[in-house]
C-alpha positions in Angstrom: -62.3 126.2 -136.8 -59.9 123.8 -135.0 -57.7 125.2 -132.2 -54.1 125.6 -133.5 -51.9 125.4 -130.5 -49.3 128.2 -130.1 -45.8 126.7 -130.0 -44.9 128.2 -126.6 -48.3 127.3 -125.1 -48.3 124.9 -122.1 -49.3 121.4 -123.2 -52.1 121.4 -120.5 -54.3 123.5 -122.9 -53.9 121.1 -125.8 -53.6 117.7 -124.2 -55.3 118.2 -120.8 -53.6 118.2 -117.3 -53.1 114.5 -116.8 -51.2 113.8 -120.1 -49.3 117.1 -119.8 -48.1 116.1 -116.3 -46.7 112.8 -117.5 -44.9 114.4 -120.4 -43.4 117.1 -118.2 -42.4 114.8 -115.3 -41.1 111.8 -117.3 -39.9 113.2 -120.6 -39.2 116.9 -119.7 -41.6 118.1 -122.4 -43.6 121.3 -121.3 -44.7 123.1 -124.5 -45.9 122.3 -128.0 -42.4 123.2 -129.3 -40.7 120.8 -126.8 -43.0 118.0 -128.1 -42.2 118.9 -131.8 -38.5 118.5 -131.0 -39.1 115.1 -129.4 -38.1 113.3 -132.6 -38.8 109.6 -133.3 -35.9 107.4 -132.3 -36.5 105.2 -135.4 -39.3 104.1 -137.8 -40.9 100.8 -138.2 -42.1 100.0 -141.7 -45.7 98.6 -142.0 -45.3 94.9 -142.5 -41.7 95.0 -141.2 -40.9 93.4 -137.9 -38.4 94.5 -135.3 -35.4 92.3 -134.9 -35.9 90.6 -131.6 -32.3 89.3 -131.4 -31.1 92.9 -130.7 -33.0 93.0 -127.4 -30.3 91.0 -125.6 -28.3 94.3 -125.4 -31.3 96.2 -123.9 -31.9 94.3 -120.7 -33.8 96.4 -118.2 -34.5 99.1 -120.8 -37.9 100.2 -122.0 -38.4 99.1 -125.6 -41.0 99.3 -128.4 -41.2 96.4 -130.9 -43.4 95.5 -133.8 -44.0 91.8 -134.0 -46.4 89.0 -134.9 -48.1 86.7 -132.4 -47.0 83.1 -132.9 -49.0 81.5 -130.1 -50.9 82.3 -126.9 -51.5 79.9 -123.9 -53.8 80.7 -121.0 -52.6 78.8 -117.9 -54.3 78.3 -114.5 -51.9 78.0 -111.6 -52.4 77.1 -107.9 -51.0 79.4 -105.2 -51.8 82.5 -103.3 -55.5 82.9 -102.6 -57.1 80.2 -104.7 -54.6 80.4 -107.6 -54.9 82.6 -110.7 -54.5 82.9 -114.4 -51.4 83.5 -116.5 -51.3 84.3 -120.2 -48.1 83.4 -122.1 -47.8 84.9 -125.6 -44.9 84.2 -127.9 -44.2 86.8 -130.5 -41.8 86.5 -133.4 -40.0 88.6 -136.0 -39.8 85.6 -138.3 -36.5 84.4 -136.8 -36.2 85.2 -133.1 -38.9 84.8 -130.5 -39.8 86.7 -127.3 -42.1 85.7 -124.5 -44.8 88.0 -123.1 -46.5 87.3 -119.8 -49.8 88.7 -118.3 -51.2 87.8 -114.9 -54.4 87.9 -112.9 -57.3 89.9 -114.1 -55.0 91.5 -116.7 -55.2 88.4 -119.0 -58.7 88.8 -120.5 -58.2 91.7 -122.9 -54.9 90.5 -124.4 -56.3 87.0 -124.6 -59.0 88.4 -126.8 -56.8 90.8 -128.8 -53.5 88.8 -129.3 -54.6 86.0 -131.6 -52.0 83.9 -133.4 -51.1 85.7 -136.7 -52.1 89.2 -135.5 -49.6 92.0 -135.4 -49.1 94.7 -132.8 -46.7 97.2 -131.3 -45.6 96.1 -127.8 -43.9 98.3 -125.2 -42.3 97.2 -121.9 -39.1 96.5 -120.0 -36.9 93.7 -121.2 -36.2 91.2 -118.4 -34.7 87.8 -118.2 -36.6 84.8 -116.7 -35.3 81.2 -116.8 -32.5 82.4 -119.1 -35.1 83.7 -121.6 -35.8 87.3 -122.5 -39.4 88.4 -121.8 -41.6 91.4 -121.4 -43.9 91.2 -118.4 -47.3 93.0 -118.8 -46.3 95.0 -121.8 -48.6 97.7 -123.2 -49.6 96.9 -126.8 -51.4 98.5 -129.8 -52.9 96.1 -132.4 -52.0 96.9 -136.0 -54.7 94.9 -137.8 -54.4 91.3 -138.9 -52.2 92.1 -141.9 -49.9 95.0 -142.8 -52.4 96.3 -145.4 -55.6 95.4 -143.6 -57.3 98.3 -141.8 -58.7 95.9 -139.1 -57.7 98.2 -136.3 -59.4 101.4 -137.5 -57.8 103.4 -134.7 -54.4 102.1 -135.4 -54.8 102.6 -139.1 -55.8 106.2 -138.6 -52.9 106.9 -136.2 -50.4 105.3 -138.5 -51.7 106.2 -141.9 -48.2 106.4 -143.4 -46.2 103.3 -144.2 -43.6 104.4 -141.7 -44.6 104.1 -138.0 -42.6 106.6 -135.9 -41.2 105.0 -132.7 -40.6 107.7 -130.1 -38.3 107.7 -127.1 -40.9 106.6 -124.5 -41.3 105.6 -120.9 -43.4 103.2 -118.9 -46.0 105.9 -118.2 -46.4 107.0 -121.8 -46.0 104.5 -124.7 -44.7 105.5 -128.1 -48.1 105.3 -129.8 -49.7 107.6 -127.2 -46.8 110.1 -127.8 -47.7 109.9 -131.5 -51.3 110.9 -130.7 -50.0 113.9 -128.6 -47.8 115.0 -131.5 -50.8 114.8 -133.9 -52.6 117.3 -131.6 -49.7 119.9 -131.8 -48.7 119.3 -135.4 -51.0 121.9 -136.9 -49.0 124.5 -135.0 -45.8 123.8 -137.0 -46.8 126.5 -139.5 -45.8 129.1 -136.8 -42.3 127.7 -136.3 -39.7 130.4 -136.6 -36.9 129.4 -138.9 -33.5 130.1 -137.4 -31.4 129.5 -140.5 -30.7 132.6 -142.7 -32.4 132.1 -146.0 -29.2 132.3 -148.0 -27.6 129.6 -145.9 -30.6 127.3 -146.2 -30.8 127.7 -150.0 -27.1 127.5 -150.4 -27.0 124.1 -148.6 -30.2 122.8 -150.2 -32.0 122.3 -146.9 -35.8 122.1 -146.6 -37.7 124.8 -144.7 -38.2 124.1 -140.9 -42.0 123.6 -141.1 -41.5 120.9 -143.8 -38.7 119.3 -141.8 -40.9 119.0 -138.7 -43.8 117.5 -140.6 -41.5 115.0 -142.4 -39.7 113.9 -139.2 -43.0 113.1 -137.4 -45.1 111.9 -140.3 -42.9 110.7 -143.1 -44.3 108.8 -146.1 -40.9 107.7 -147.4 -37.4 107.1 -146.1 -36.3 110.1 -148.2 -38.6 112.3 -146.1 -36.8 111.2 -143.0 -33.4 111.9 -144.5 -34.4 115.4 -145.6 -35.8 116.2 -142.2 -32.8 114.8 -140.3 -30.3 116.7 -142.4 -32.1 119.9 -141.9 -32.7 119.4 -138.1 -29.0 118.5 -137.6 -28.0 121.7 -139.2 -30.3 123.7 -136.9 -28.7 122.2 -133.8 -25.1 122.5 -135.0 -25.6 126.0 -136.3 -27.4 127.5 -133.4 -24.9 126.0 -131.0 -22.0 127.2 -133.2 -23.4 130.7 -133.2 -23.5 130.7 -129.4 -19.9 129.6 -129.3 -18.8 132.1 -132.0 -20.5 135.0 -130.1 -18.6 133.8 -127.0 -15.3 133.9 -128.9 -16.1 137.2 -130.4 -16.9 138.7 -127.0 -13.6 137.2 -125.6 -11.6 138.8 -128.4 -13.0 142.2 -127.2 -11.8 141.7 -123.6 -8.6 143.3 -122.5 -5.7 141.4 -121.0 -2.2 142.2 -120.0 0.3 140.8 -122.6 2.9 138.6 -120.8 6.2 138.2 -122.7 9.1 136.3 -121.0 12.2 138.5 -120.7 15.4 137.3 -122.3 17.9 136.0 -119.6 15.0 135.7 -117.1 13.5 132.9 -115.1 12.3 130.8 -118.1 15.8 130.8 -119.7 17.4 129.9 -116.4 15.0 127.0 -116.0 15.5 125.7 -119.6 19.3 125.9 -119.1 19.2 123.5 -116.2 16.8 120.9 -117.7 18.5 117.5 -117.7 16.6 116.4 -120.9 15.4 118.0 -124.1 11.8 118.8 -124.7 9.9 116.7 -127.2 9.0 118.2 -130.5 5.4 118.3 -129.4 6.2 120.1 -126.2 8.2 122.8 -128.1 5.3 123.3 -130.6 2.6 123.6 -128.0 4.8 125.9 -125.8 5.1 128.2 -128.8 1.3 128.3 -129.4 0.9 129.2 -125.7 3.6 131.9 -125.7 2.1 133.5 -128.8 -1.3 133.7 -127.0 0.2 135.1 -123.8 1.8 137.9 -125.8 -1.6 139.3 -127.1 -3.7 141.8 -125.4 -6.8 139.7 -125.0 -7.1 136.6 -122.8 -5.9 133.2 -124.0 -8.5 130.5 -123.7 -6.6 127.3 -124.6 -7.2 123.7 -123.9 -4.1 121.6 -123.6 -4.9 118.0 -124.1 -2.6 115.1 -124.3 -2.0 111.5 -123.6 -1.6 110.4 -120.1 2.1 111.0 -119.3 2.9 113.2 -122.3 4.5 115.9 -120.2 1.7 118.5 -119.9 2.9 119.6 -116.5 6.2 120.6 -118.0 4.5 122.7 -120.7 2.2 124.4 -118.1 5.2 125.1 -115.8 7.1 126.9 -118.6 4.0 129.0 -119.4 3.8 129.9 -115.7 7.5 130.9 -115.6 7.0 133.1 -118.7 4.2 135.0 -116.9 6.4 135.4 -113.7 9.2 136.7 -116.0 6.7 139.3 -117.2 6.0 140.5 -113.7 2.7 138.6 -113.1 1.6 135.7 -111.0 0.4 132.2 -112.1 -2.0 130.0 -110.2 -2.5 126.3 -110.8 -5.8 124.8 -109.6 -5.8 121.1 -108.8 -8.9 119.0 -108.1 -7.6 117.2 -104.9 -5.2 117.9 -102.0 -3.2 114.8 -102.9 -2.7 116.2 -106.4 -2.0 119.8 -105.3 0.7 118.5 -102.9 2.1 116.2 -105.7 2.3 119.2 -108.1 3.9 121.4 -105.5 6.5 118.7 -104.8 7.3 118.0 -108.4 7.4 121.6 -109.5 9.7 122.6 -106.6 11.9 119.6 -107.5 12.0 120.5 -111.2 12.8 124.2 -110.4 15.4 123.5 -107.7 16.9 126.7 -106.3 14.8 128.7 -108.8 11.8 127.9 -106.5 13.5 129.5 -103.6 13.3 133.1 -104.6 13.9 135.4 -101.5 15.2 132.5 -99.5 18.8 132.0 -98.3 20.6 129.9 -101.0 17.9 130.6 -103.5 18.6 131.9 -106.9 18.5 135.7 -107.7 16.3 135.0 -110.6 14.1 132.6 -108.6 10.5 133.1 -107.4 8.6 131.6 -104.5 6.3 128.6 -105.1 3.5 128.5 -102.6 1.0 125.8 -101.7 -2.5 126.7 -100.5 -5.0 124.0 -99.5 -8.0 123.8 -97.2 -6.4 121.6 -94.5 -3.4 123.9 -93.8 -2.9 125.1 -90.3 -3.6 128.8 -89.6 0.0 130.1 -89.4 1.0 128.3 -92.7 -2.2 129.6 -94.4 -1.6 133.2 -93.2 1.9 133.1 -94.6 0.7 131.7 -97.9 -2.0 134.4 -98.2 0.6 137.1 -97.5 2.9 135.7 -100.2 0.1 136.0 -102.7 -1.1 139.5 -101.9 2.5 141.0 -101.8 3.5 139.2 -105.0 6.3 137.4 -103.1 5.0 134.1 -104.5 5.1 134.1 -108.3 3.5 130.6 -108.5 0.8 129.3 -106.3 -0.6 125.8 -106.4 -3.8 125.0 -104.7 -7.2 123.4 -104.4 -10.6 125.0 -104.2 -9.1 127.0 -101.3 -7.7 129.3 -103.9 -11.2 130.4 -104.8 -12.2 131.7 -101.4 -13.1 135.3 -101.0 -10.2 136.2 -98.8 -7.6 135.1 -101.2 -6.1 138.1 -103.0 -3.4 138.2 -105.7 -0.9 141.0 -106.3 -1.2 140.6 -110.1 -2.8 137.4 -111.4 -1.7 136.8 -115.0 -2.4 133.1 -115.8 -4.7 130.5 -114.4 -3.9 126.8 -115.1 -6.6 124.4 -114.4 -5.5 120.8 -114.1 -8.0 118.0 -115.0 -10.8 120.0 -116.2 -13.5 117.5 -115.6 -13.1 117.7 -111.8 -14.0 121.4 -111.7 -17.3 123.1 -112.0 -17.1 126.0 -114.3 -18.2 128.3 -111.4 -14.9 127.5 -109.6 -12.8 128.3 -112.6 -14.8 131.5 -113.0 -14.3 132.6 -109.4 -10.5 132.2 -109.8 -10.5 134.2 -113.1 -12.3 137.1 -111.4 -9.3 137.5 -109.1 -7.2 139.3 -111.7 -7.3 143.1 -112.2 -8.0 142.3 -115.9 -9.2 138.8 -117.1 -6.1 136.5 -116.7 -5.1 134.1 -119.4 -6.5 130.6 -119.1 -5.0 127.3 -119.8 -7.0 124.1 -119.2 -5.2 120.8 -119.1 -7.0 117.5 -119.4 -5.3 114.1 -119.3 -7.9 112.2 -121.1 -10.3 114.1 -123.3 -13.8 113.5 -121.9 -17.2 113.7 -123.5 -18.1 117.3 -122.8 -14.6 118.5 -123.7 -14.6 116.4 -126.8 -17.9 117.9 -127.7 -16.7 121.4 -126.9 -13.5 120.7 -128.8 -15.2 119.4 -131.8 -17.4 122.4 -131.4 -14.5 124.4 -130.3 -14.9 127.4 -128.2 -11.4 126.9 -126.7 -8.4 126.9 -129.0 -6.8 123.4 -128.7 -3.3 122.2 -128.4 -2.5 118.6 -128.5 0.5 116.7 -127.0 0.6 113.2 -128.5 4.2 112.1 -128.1 5.3 110.4 -125.0 8.7 111.5 -123.5 11.7 109.2 -124.2 12.1 106.5 -121.6 8.4 105.8 -121.0 7.4 102.1 -121.3 4.4 100.6 -123.0 1.6 99.3 -120.8 0.0 95.9 -121.4 -3.7 95.7 -120.4 -5.7 92.5 -119.9 -9.3 91.7 -118.8 -9.5 89.2 -116.0 -13.0 87.5 -116.0 -13.1 86.7 -112.3 -16.5 84.8 -112.4 -16.0 82.7 -115.5 -12.3 81.9 -114.8 -11.4 82.3 -111.1 -7.9 80.9 -111.7 -7.2 84.0 -113.8 -7.7 86.2 -110.7 -5.4 83.9 -108.6 -2.8 84.3 -111.3 -3.3 88.1 -111.2 -2.2 88.2 -107.5 0.8 86.0 -108.3 1.8 88.5 -111.0 1.6 91.3 -108.3 3.8 89.3 -106.0 6.3 88.6 -108.8 6.6 92.3 -109.6 7.2 93.2 -105.9 9.8 90.5 -105.6 11.5 92.1 -108.6 11.8 95.3 -106.7 8.7 97.0 -108.1 5.4 98.3 -106.6 1.7 97.8 -107.3 -1.6 99.6 -107.1 -5.0 97.9 -106.4 -8.0 100.1 -107.1 -11.5 99.6 -105.8 -14.7 101.6 -106.4 -15.7 102.0 -102.7 -14.0 102.9 -99.4 -16.0 100.6 -97.1 -15.8 102.7 -93.9 -19.5 102.8 -93.2 -19.9 106.3 -94.6 -20.4 104.9 -98.0 -23.4 102.7 -96.9 -25.6 104.6 -99.4 -23.5 103.3 -102.3 -23.8 99.8 -100.8 -27.6 100.1 -100.3 -28.2 101.6 -103.8 -26.4 98.6 -105.3 -28.5 96.1 -103.3 -31.8 97.8 -104.2 -30.7 98.0 -107.8 -30.9 94.3 -107.8 -27.1 94.0 -107.9 -26.1 90.8 -106.2 -23.4 92.5 -104.2 -22.2 96.0 -103.4 -19.0 97.4 -105.2 -15.8 96.0 -103.7 -14.3 98.2 -101.0 -10.7 99.4 -100.3 -10.7 98.4 -96.6 -12.1 94.9 -97.2 -9.9 94.1 -100.1 -6.7 95.4 -98.4 -7.5 93.2 -95.4 -8.2 90.1 -97.6 -5.0 90.6 -99.6 -2.8 91.2 -96.5 -4.1 87.9 -95.0 -4.3 86.0 -98.2 -2.5 86.1 -101.6 -0.2 89.1 -100.7 0.6 88.0 -97.1 4.0 89.2 -95.9 4.1 92.2 -98.3 3.6 95.7 -96.9 0.0 96.6 -98.0 -1.4 100.1 -97.1 -4.6 102.0 -98.0 -5.3 105.4 -99.5 -8.7 107.1 -99.9 -10.3 110.5 -99.9 -11.7 110.4 -96.3 -8.4 110.0 -94.6 -6.8 112.9 -92.7 -4.8 114.9 -95.2 -1.6 114.5 -93.2 -2.1 110.7 -93.2 -2.7 110.7 -97.0 0.5 112.7 -97.5 2.4 110.3 -95.3 1.2 107.2 -97.1 2.0 108.8 -100.5 5.5 109.7 -99.3 6.1 106.1 -98.0 4.8 104.7 -101.3 7.0 107.1 -103.3 10.0 106.1 -101.2 9.4 102.4 -101.9 8.6 101.5 -98.2 5.0 100.5 -99.1 4.9 97.8 -101.8 1.1 97.6 -102.5 -1.2 100.5 -102.3 -4.9 99.7 -102.2 -6.8 102.9 -103.1 -9.9 104.5 -104.5 -9.6 106.8 -107.6 -7.8 109.4 -105.5 -4.7 108.1 -107.4 -6.4 108.7 -110.7 -4.6 111.9 -111.7 -1.1 113.2 -111.4 0.3 110.6 -109.0 3.9 109.9 -110.2 5.7 106.9 -108.8 8.0 105.6 -111.6 8.8 102.3 -109.7 5.2 101.1 -109.7 4.7 98.7 -112.6 1.4 96.8 -112.0 -2.2 97.9 -111.4 -5.2 95.7 -110.6 -8.5 97.4 -111.0 -11.3 95.6 -109.1 -14.9 95.8 -110.5 -13.4 97.6 -113.5 -16.8 97.6 -115.2 -17.9 100.2 -112.6 -15.5 102.8 -114.0 -15.9 104.9 -117.3 -13.5 104.3 -120.2 -11.6 107.5 -119.8 -11.3 106.9 -116.1 -9.8 103.5 -116.6 -7.3 105.0 -119.1 -6.4 107.7 -116.7 -5.9 105.2 -113.8 -3.7 102.9 -116.0 -1.5 105.9 -116.7 -0.1 105.6 -113.2 2.0 102.6 -114.1 4.8 102.3 -116.7 6.1 105.7 -115.9 9.6 104.4 -115.5 11.8 102.2 -117.7 10.2 98.9 -116.7 7.1 97.9 -118.7 3.7 98.5 -117.1 0.8 96.0 -116.6 -2.8 96.8 -116.0 -5.4 94.1 -115.1 -9.1 94.9 -115.4 -11.0 92.5 -113.1 -14.7 92.1 -113.8 -17.5 89.6 -113.0 -19.6 90.8 -115.9 -20.9 88.4 -118.5 -18.7 88.2 -121.6 -21.4 89.4 -124.0 -22.3 92.4 -121.8 -21.8 96.0 -123.0 -19.6 96.6 -119.8 -17.2 93.9 -121.0 -17.1 95.4 -124.5 -16.0 98.7 -122.9 -13.2 96.9 -121.0 -12.1 95.1 -124.1 -11.9 98.5 -125.8 -9.6 99.8 -123.1 -7.4 96.7 -123.3 -7.1 97.1 -127.1 -5.6 100.5 -127.3 -3.4 103.0 -125.4 -4.8 105.9 -127.5 -6.7 108.2 -125.2 -8.2 110.1 -128.1 -9.6 106.9 -129.6 -11.0 105.9 -126.1 -12.6 109.3 -125.6 -14.5 108.8 -128.8 -15.7 105.3 -127.6 -16.6 106.9 -124.3 -18.6 109.6 -126.1 -20.4 107.1 -128.3 -21.4 105.0 -125.3 -22.3 107.7 -122.8 -24.3 110.0 -125.1 -22.9 113.5 -125.6 -22.8 115.1 -122.2 -25.2 118.0 -122.9 -22.8 120.1 -124.7 -23.9 123.3 -122.9 -25.0 121.8 -119.7 -23.5 121.0 -116.3 -24.1 117.3 -116.8 -21.1 115.2 -117.8 -23.1 112.7 -119.7 -26.7 113.7 -120.4 -29.6 111.3 -121.0 -31.6 114.1 -122.5 -29.0 116.1 -124.4 -29.7 119.4 -126.1 -28.5 117.5 -129.1 -31.4 115.4 -130.2 -30.4 114.8 -133.8 -26.7 115.7 -133.9 -24.1 113.1 -132.9 -20.8 114.7 -132.1 -18.7 111.9 -133.5 -20.7 111.0 -136.7 -21.6 114.6 -137.7 -18.1 116.2 -137.4 -18.4 117.5 -140.9 -21.8 119.2 -140.4 -20.3 120.8 -137.2 -17.2 122.0 -139.0 -19.2 123.6 -141.8 -21.7 125.1 -139.3 -18.7 126.5 -137.4 -17.5 128.3 -140.5 -20.9 129.7 -141.3 -21.5 130.8 -137.7 -18.2 132.6 -137.5 -19.0 134.5 -140.7 -22.5 135.4 -139.6 -21.3 136.6 -136.1 -18.4 138.6 -137.7 -20.9 140.5 -139.9 -23.6 140.9 -137.3 -22.5 140.2 -133.7 -25.8 141.1 -132.1 -27.8 139.2 -134.8 -30.0 142.3 -135.3 -30.9 141.3 -138.9 -31.6 137.7 -138.0 -34.6 137.7 -135.5 -35.4 134.0 -136.1 -31.8 133.0 -135.2 -32.0 135.2 -132.1 -35.2 133.5 -131.0 -33.7 130.0 -131.4 -30.5 131.1 -129.6 -32.5 132.4 -126.6 -34.4 129.1 -126.5 -31.2 127.2 -126.5 -29.4 129.4 -124.0 -31.9 129.7 -121.3 -30.0 132.0 -119.0 -28.2 129.4 -116.9 -26.6 127.8 -119.9 -25.5 131.1 -121.3 -23.7 131.8 -118.0 -22.2 128.4 -118.2 -20.7 129.1 -121.6 -19.5 132.5 -120.5 -17.7 131.0 -117.6 -16.2 128.2 -119.6 
């Protein structure tokens, strides 16, 4: 009797050590079950050829194509030791053509196999040579002279179906070899444990798991593929939703101190002195937060909103409410520049209310303390004392807040600004400082892939601010193609000079510092075959000061400067003494200088979509309109330029985060990685499958409410354990 591999068995037993090693190292596949969940990326139909025109977008990527040989030429060339042979094969899909090249002793076999008119699968890396696309030394698998001819007996056996599965592959293991490995473990699918409760599966008309796995790997019709995909998407969505629903269920069992603002207290005093009225959106979101704070289990809320929609104001009012109720509130900022900026703006907004306990301070006031890593010992000691005695109602800080020696009197609320800068561990460490779990409010300026995924999946309640406060100006964004049209770049610097002459200020952003310590970035770029390293702050500032912006006060700001120097530069820029600030992305979040109206982003193609949107939010914060210029040397047809065009086309951060997500693959929804190449979501696409996810969420909530420990659903428990290997479960818990 044949050996039926157990699904959790190491692939070494079934496939031998050499093959198993390649699968483990290059594709992350260790067991038969891993391999069964390595689904085909697409299917080629026998007799149907791959569209070769699409390969232009896949430069430098490993591809698999099915095509017909148009012609083959064996050339002899002089050079090296006595010259050599070169085989050039042209393949076609009926319209486009692609060149294949083989050299040296590697020419004989393909010369014999690849005869004009024959068909094969080819796999290799797409490169460009003499302005033409080519595959050098591709691996290939003949498919017989004709689609229906069984000339290649091996190939015919491996691809007996009409549909040929094309697997995500790598240089070390081509798609057709993966198909043979799958054949070896396929008999084991009969043992697969079905995670979906039978009632759910039947109610939704989904095929059983064993059938889905057979159909996804060896379909005979397109309908088979569709059945399998629907079923496997549900598995992923549902198991993940159950994980999140159990998380929410557990949270709702945790105790927390309800924090209700007292009438006539600090919050009322603050609202009374506001020089403007809150937007409708700010009022609605504040109410959602206050309702959460008043309950006796911890709030877990995500506050997301457009760049500049006034999230800080909403967060500050929540913090004041908690201080009113006798607790303390901590705001965690990702950088010192931002922590100082928040401290400055919050103290300014509160006025004498931020001087509780000081001469001239208000009776209702509290103390607002700053705690960062670079503070001197005396200042730090005083700050720590303010926290432990409860003298400081509000503390704003960086990672320094998380250190062991920081103790709070009664921590009631943690506000995390810019979620994507913080590891979950850090948020967690701060949350453990409360006597009971404090309430948690996470603010993010641009929704980012993992958050979007988590939000669409939702284990945080979400509040959205989508109105901009009155008096904000629109920002115009344009792409500046520096290579094709150098005069556009010259015009960009003229625009900067015009803005400064009109009394405004400008930012110039670069991807690199250029102080020698970022040599690795430079080297990586050079080794990567990039013609030049990313542009650097120090070099560009120097060129501008001596060239197009000569005579204007140009200064630099980057993360490796001494904190006191950074603060001094920011103060001079805010005061209008510095006209042009050349900086790295340290200015990305929270920096607020209403007089700056223009931003030039160099090498803009090296930044992500959300990051560009975030940077651009630094201009147009006053009454004068903002201008953002995205400078790039990338070719007009490149995917990078398409990303820049998307940013230029819309100011809607929610729309851009969707584009970001579609382009960057869903950051593994449960993993640390922001943007995962191998995501735990193999079938499910967060954007396209929102409906499946929403339905799965409802089902999961119902299942968990009835059976929180899943005692009656052993199949689901098993699937959950596999998904949440322990480190990911902790990650979810900390989130």
